[in-house]
C-alpha positions in Angstrom: -16.8 -130.2 -127.5 -19.2 -128.7 -129.5 -18.3 -125.6 -132.1 -19.2 -123.6 -134.8 -16.8 -123.9 -138.1 -16.5 -122.1 -141.3 -16.7 -124.7 -143.2 -15.5 -122.4 -146.8 -16.0 -118.8 -147.4 -19.5 -117.7 -147.9 -22.9 -117.6 -146.2 -24.3 -117.8 -143.3 -24.9 -120.9 -144.0 -21.2 -122.0 -144.0 -21.3 -121.7 -140.5 -21.5 -125.3 -139.4 -22.0 -127.1 -136.0 -18.8 -129.9 -135.5 -17.5 -131.8 -132.8 -13.7 -130.2 -131.7 -11.2 -131.5 -129.3 -11.3 -129.5 -125.8 -9.1 -126.9 -125.8 -6.0 -126.8 -123.8 -4.7 -123.7 -122.2 -1.5 -122.6 -122.8 1.3 -120.7 -120.6 -0.4 -117.5 -119.4 -4.5 -118.8 -120.4 -7.5 -120.2 -118.8 -10.0 -122.6 -119.6 -13.6 -120.8 -119.5 -16.5 -122.8 -120.1 -18.7 -120.5 -122.3 -22.2 -120.0 -121.3 -22.4 -117.0 -124.4 -20.7 -115.3 -127.0 -21.5 -112.4 -128.9 -21.7 -111.8 -132.4 -20.1 -108.8 -133.6 -19.1 -107.5 -137.4 -15.8 -109.2 -137.7 -17.3 -112.3 -137.2 -19.2 -111.9 -140.4 -16.3 -110.5 -142.1 -14.0 -113.6 -141.0 -16.9 -115.9 -142.6 -16.6 -114.3 -145.7 -13.0 -114.9 -145.9 -12.4 -111.3 -145.3 -10.6 -111.0 -141.8 -8.4 -114.3 -141.2 -7.6 -114.6 -137.8 -3.7 -113.8 -136.8 -1.4 -116.2 -136.5 -2.2 -118.6 -133.6 -5.5 -117.7 -132.8 -8.7 -120.6 -133.2 -10.4 -120.9 -136.6 -13.4 -121.0 -134.7 -15.4 -117.6 -134.7 -16.0 -115.7 -132.0 -14.1 -112.6 -130.1 -16.2 -112.1 -126.7 -17.2 -115.1 -124.2 -18.4 -115.2 -120.7 -18.9 -117.9 -118.8 -16.9 -120.3 -115.8 -13.7 -120.8 -115.6 -12.7 -124.6 -115.7 -9.1 -124.5 -114.9 -7.4 -121.9 -113.6 -3.8 -123.4 -115.1 -2.0 -122.0 -112.2 -2.9 -118.0 -112.6 -2.5 -115.9 -109.7 -5.3 -114.1 -109.9 -8.4 -116.6 -111.0 -9.6 -119.6 -109.9 -11.5 -122.2 -110.7 -15.5 -121.1 -110.9 -15.0 -117.8 -111.2 -17.1 -116.3 -113.8 -15.7 -113.9 -116.7 -16.3 -112.3 -119.3 -13.2 -111.9 -122.0 -12.3 -110.7 -125.1 -10.7 -113.5 -127.1 -8.8 -113.6 -130.9 -11.2 -116.6 -131.8 -13.2 -119.3 -130.6 -15.6 -118.1 -128.8 -18.5 -120.0 -130.7 -18.0 -123.3 -128.6 -18.8 -124.9 -125.4 -15.2 -124.0 -123.9 -12.5 -121.5 -124.8 -8.9 -121.1 -124.0 -8.5 -117.3 -123.0 -5.5 -115.2 -122.0 -6.2 -114.9 -118.1 -5.0 -111.2 -119.0 -8.6 -110.4 -120.7 -10.6 -111.6 -118.6 -13.0 -109.4 -116.6 -15.4 -110.7 -113.7 -18.6 -110.9 -115.1 -20.4 -107.4 -113.3 -22.3 -108.0 -110.1 -26.0 -109.0 -110.8 -25.5 -109.4 -114.7 -26.5 -112.8 -116.7 -24.1 -114.2 -118.8 -25.9 -113.3 -121.7 -25.5 -109.8 -121.2 -21.8 -110.1 -120.4 -20.8 -111.6 -123.6 -21.7 -108.6 -125.2 -19.3 -106.2 -123.2 -15.8 -107.4 -124.4 -15.5 -106.5 -127.7 -17.3 -103.1 -127.9 -16.2 -101.9 -124.9 -12.6 -102.7 -125.3 -13.0 -101.3 -128.5 -14.4 -97.7 -127.9 -12.6 -97.6 -124.9 -8.9 -97.4 -126.8 -10.1 -95.4 -129.4 -12.8 -92.9 -128.2 -10.9 -92.4 -124.5 -7.4 -93.7 -125.6 -6.7 -92.6 -129.3 -9.5 -89.9 -129.3 -9.0 -88.3 -126.2 -12.6 -87.5 -125.4 -12.9 -85.2 -122.8 -16.2 -84.2 -120.4 -17.9 -80.8 -122.2 -16.7 -82.3 -125.7 -19.1 -83.2 -128.6 -18.4 -86.2 -130.3 -20.7 -87.8 -133.4 -20.9 -91.4 -133.0 -21.9 -93.4 -136.6 -24.1 -96.8 -136.3 -25.7 -95.4 -133.2 -27.3 -98.2 -132.7 -25.0 -101.1 -133.4 -22.7 -102.6 -130.9 -19.8 -100.0 -131.2 -22.1 -97.3 -131.5 -24.8 -97.8 -128.4 -21.4 -98.4 -126.1 -19.8 -95.3 -127.3 -23.1 -93.5 -126.8 -23.4 -94.4 -123.3 -19.5 -94.1 -122.6 -19.3 -90.8 -123.8 -22.7 -89.6 -121.8 -21.2 -91.6 -118.6 -17.9 -89.8 -119.0 -20.0 -86.2 -119.8 -19.4 -85.8 -122.9 -22.0 -84.8 -125.7 -22.8 -87.2 -128.0 -24.8 -87.0 -131.6 -25.5 -90.6 -133.5 -26.7 -91.2 -136.7 -28.8 -94.4 -137.6 -31.2 -95.6 -140.7 -34.2 -95.3 -139.7 -36.4 -93.0 -137.2 -37.4 -95.8 -134.7 -33.2 -96.2 -134.3 -33.1 -92.8 -134.0 -35.3 -92.6 -130.8 -33.2 -95.7 -129.6 -29.6 -93.7 -129.8 -31.2 -90.7 -127.4 -32.9 -93.4 -125.3 -29.5 -94.2 -124.5 -28.2 -91.2 -123.7 -27.8 -89.4 -127.5 -28.7 -85.8 -127.1 -29.6 -86.1 -131.1 -29.5 -88.8 -133.8 -30.0 -87.9 -137.3 -31.5 -90.5 -139.8 -29.1 -90.4 -142.5 -31.4 -91.8 -145.0 -33.8 -88.2 -145.0 -30.7 -85.9 -144.0 -26.9 -85.4 -144.8 -25.3 -85.8 -141.5 -22.6 -82.8 -141.9 -25.8 -80.1 -142.5 -27.4 -81.6 -139.5 -24.7 -81.4 -137.4 -23.9 -77.7 -138.4 -27.5 -77.2 -137.4 -27.6 -78.9 -134.3 -24.3 -77.3 -133.1 -24.8 -73.6 -134.3 -22.1 -74.3 -137.3 -19.6 -75.0 -134.3 -19.0 -78.7 -135.4 -18.2 -81.8 -133.5 -14.6 -82.0 -131.5 -14.7 -86.3 -132.5 -16.3 -87.9 -134.8 -16.6 -92.3 -134.3 -16.6 -93.9 -137.6 -17.1 -97.5 -138.1 -17.8 -96.6 -141.8 -15.1 -95.2 -144.1 -15.5 -95.1 -147.5 -17.2 -91.4 -148.4 -17.9 -90.9 -145.3 -14.3 -89.9 -144.6 -14.6 -86.3 -146.3 -18.0 -85.5 -144.7 -16.2 -86.2 -140.8 -13.7 -83.9 -141.8 -16.5 -81.3 -142.9 -17.8 -81.8 -139.3 -14.8 -81.4 -137.3 -14.2 -78.2 -135.7 -10.8 -76.8 -134.7 -8.3 -79.4 -133.3 -10.7 -82.1 -133.9 -10.7 -86.0 -134.4 -11.6 -88.6 -136.2 -11.2 -92.1 -135.3 -11.6 -94.6 -137.7 -12.4 -98.5 -136.4 -14.5 -99.7 -139.3 -14.8 -99.9 -143.0 -18.6 -101.4 -143.6 -18.8 -98.5 -146.9 -15.6 -98.9 -147.9 -11.8 -98.3 -147.4 -10.8 -95.6 -150.2 -11.8 -92.0 -150.2 -10.2 -88.8 -150.9 -10.2 -85.6 -148.4 -9.1 -82.0 -148.8 -5.9 -82.2 -147.1 -6.0 -78.2 -146.3 -8.9 -78.6 -144.1 -6.5 -80.8 -141.7 -4.6 -78.2 -142.1 -6.4 -75.4 -141.1 -8.4 -76.7 -138.2 -5.4 -79.0 -137.0 -6.9 -82.0 -137.3 -6.2 -85.4 -136.1 -7.3 -88.5 -138.3 -6.1 -91.8 -137.0 -7.7 -95.6 -136.2 -7.0 -99.0 -134.8 -7.8 -102.2 -134.9 -8.0 -104.8 -131.9 -7.7 -108.2 -132.8 -3.8 -108.2 -133.9 -2.6 -106.3 -130.8 -0.8 -108.6 -128.2 -2.1 -109.9 -125.2 -0.2 -107.6 -122.9 -1.7 -104.5 -124.5 -5.1 -105.7 -124.6 -4.6 -106.6 -120.5 -3.8 -103.3 -120.5 -7.1 -102.2 -121.7 -8.7 -104.6 -119.3 -7.1 -103.4 -116.5 -8.7 -99.5 -117.3 -11.8 -100.6 -118.1 -12.0 -102.9 -114.6 -10.7 -99.4 -113.0 -12.9 -97.1 -114.9 -16.1 -98.5 -116.5 -16.8 -101.5 -114.1 -18.2 -99.5 -111.5 -20.9 -97.6 -113.6 -21.5 -101.5 -115.5 -22.0 -102.9 -111.6 -24.0 -99.7 -110.7 -26.2 -100.0 -113.8 -25.3 -96.8 -114.9 -24.7 -98.2 -118.0 -25.1 -101.7 -119.8 -24.7 -103.8 -122.9 -28.1 -103.8 -125.3 -28.9 -107.3 -125.9 -31.5 -107.6 -129.0 -31.7 -111.2 -129.3 -30.1 -114.4 -128.1 -29.8 -117.7 -130.2 -28.6 -121.1 -129.3 -25.0 -121.8 -130.4 -26.0 -124.6 -133.0 -28.0 -121.8 -134.7 -25.0 -119.2 -135.6 -26.1 -119.0 -138.9 -29.4 -117.5 -138.0 -27.8 -115.0 -135.7 -25.5 -114.0 -138.2 -28.6 -113.3 -140.5 -30.1 -111.3 -138.3 -26.8 -109.1 -137.8 -26.5 -108.6 -141.5 -30.4 -107.7 -141.8 -29.6 -104.3 -140.5 -32.6 -104.7 -137.7 -30.4 -105.2 -134.9 -30.5 -102.8 -132.0 -27.2 -103.5 -130.0 -25.9 -106.8 -129.6 -27.0 -110.7 -130.9 -25.6 -113.3 -128.5 -25.2 -117.1 -129.1 -25.9 -119.3 -125.3 -25.0 -123.1 -124.9 
C-alpha cells in the first residue's frame, strides 16, 4: 500500500510517500480501505519528533480516517462493506489502516468520506473534555480559544447545539466572523483586543463558566481571570508552551477547577466508550445536518507535505483532509 512516512524529524518535506506492507488486523481490529484522513496538529508535532506514537501504534502519522471495511476480522457489529470513520492511534496517512473496532463509527447518512474523516479526532477530544471533564451545561458560558481550528470549530458547534453560550478567540477579523457564523455569540480578535478585558465586557464582569484552551503558556493566568465562581478550565493543547504561573488565591476564592487530558494514549476501551456516547448523543445532530465538520481543503495523500504547510500557515478555517 501507499503510505506517508516520516523519514526523520523535521519540516513538512520529511513526509515521504513510500510502499508499505498491507497491515494485518489484530484481534479486536478491522481493516479499513482509507478514502480520506484528517490532518491535525498532533501530526505536526509527531513530524517534528515531539509527539511519538504510543507503544504498539503505527509509526505512520494520521489519527482519523474514513473509508470502507474490507476485513471485519470476525467482529460482531461490523461487516465488510460498512462505511465508517474512526479514531486511530496512528496509521491514517495510508491506503489501508487497521482500526480497533470499538473506535469505529458509521459515517453519518448523506455525508461524504472527506467530511467524515474530519470528525473523529476533534469530536472525541471536544466531547470528552468539554462535556465529560468540564461538565458544560445548557445556559452556561464557555470561552473557546482557537475558534476556527478543528477543535475550536467543533467546540463552538457542540456548545451551541447543547444550549451553551459560546465565545471564541481568533487571530483575524475574518476568522472572528467565521466563529460567529458557526455559532459563537461573539468572537474576540486576540491580536487587537485583550480577551480577558473583552470577556469582562461581554459578560458584564461576570466571566464564563468554562474555558477550553489549546494554547497554554501565558494564557493560563489570563484564563483563570476569565472564570466565574465554580468555573472550570480544560487544557487540551500547548501551542503556547507547557509552563506558566497562576495566582492560586483566585483558584481558592472562586472554587475553580483546572484540568486537562490527552486522547491518544488512552485505552481502546476508553476511546470506545467515548465513541458510544458520541453515537448516541452527537450522531443524530450530524445526521440531521445541525452540526458538521468544516473542511477547509482536501489534498491527495501524496501531497501530505503541502497539507502540513497549509495547516502551519495559520490560514485554515476548520480542517485539512488527505484523500486516496
